[in-house]
C-alpha positions in Angstrom: 117.0 -53.8 109.1 118.6 -53.1 112.3 121.7 -54.7 113.6 120.1 -56.7 116.3 117.4 -58.6 113.7 120.1 -59.0 111.3 122.5 -60.8 113.6 119.8 -62.8 114.7 118.9 -63.7 111.0 122.5 -64.4 110.4 122.8 -66.7 113.5 119.3 -68.7 112.6 120.8 -69.0 108.9 124.1 -70.4 110.4 121.9 -72.8 112.7 119.9 -74.2 109.6 123.3 -74.9 107.6 124.7 -76.5 110.5 121.5 -78.5 111.2 122.1 -80.0 107.7 125.5 -81.8 108.8 123.7 -83.3 111.7 123.0 -87.2 111.4 119.4 -87.8 111.3 119.6 -91.5 111.8 119.4 -92.3 115.3 121.5 -94.8 117.3 119.2 -97.9 116.4 121.3 -98.7 113.4 124.1 -99.7 115.6 122.1 -102.5 117.1 120.0 -103.5 114.1 119.3 -107.1 114.0 120.3 -107.8 117.7 117.0 -109.1 118.8 116.9 -111.6 116.1 120.4 -112.6 116.6 119.7 -113.1 120.4 116.4 -115.1 119.7 118.2 -117.4 117.1 121.0 -118.1 119.9 118.2 -118.8 122.5 116.6 -121.7 120.6 119.7 -123.4 120.4 119.7 -126.0 122.7 123.2 -127.3 122.3 125.5 -125.3 120.2 128.4 -128.1 120.1 126.4 -131.3 119.6 129.5 -133.0 118.1 131.4 -132.7 121.4 129.1 -134.4 123.4 128.2 -137.9 123.6 124.9 -137.3 125.7 121.7 -138.4 124.3 119.3 -135.9 122.6 116.6 -134.5 124.9 113.1 -134.9 123.7 110.6 -137.8 123.2 111.4 -141.3 122.6 110.8 -142.9 119.3 107.6 -144.6 119.9 105.9 -141.6 121.4 107.2 -139.1 118.7 105.8 -141.3 116.0 102.5 -141.8 117.6 102.4 -137.8 118.1 103.2 -137.3 114.4 100.6 -139.6 113.3 97.8 -138.0 115.4 99.1 -134.6 113.8 98.8 -135.9 110.3 95.3 -137.7 110.8 94.0 -134.5 112.1 94.3 -132.9 108.6 92.7 -135.8 106.9 89.4 -135.8 109.0 89.1 -132.5 110.8 86.9 -132.1 113.6 83.2 -131.3 112.6 82.3 -127.6 113.2 80.1 -126.9 116.2 77.7 -124.1 115.8 77.7 -122.2 119.3 75.3 -119.5 118.4 71.7 -120.8 118.5 69.3 -117.7 118.2 65.6 -118.0 117.8 65.6 -121.9 119.1 63.2 -123.3 121.2 65.9 -125.4 123.0 67.9 -122.3 123.9 64.9 -120.7 125.9 64.7 -121.5 129.7 61.3 -123.1 130.9 
């Protein structure tokens, strides 16, 4: 081998050895879970409710009870299934 090719081979080998020391994990690990924490904090309306004497925002009791009852009743008797595809029927053809 000539001196320039052995020098290039030696530099390539050193480069490979040093690349083994490089971190393969990207910088994403430092911010891992940040989106979940942000979304959880965004869903909290009032983080200190003990210190406030204001009434809770939302529905009054009668409206909330009525909405909950309608929701429960929707599972007892679900609406009938409507077949919207009417292929081959004479009613679907224009006169």
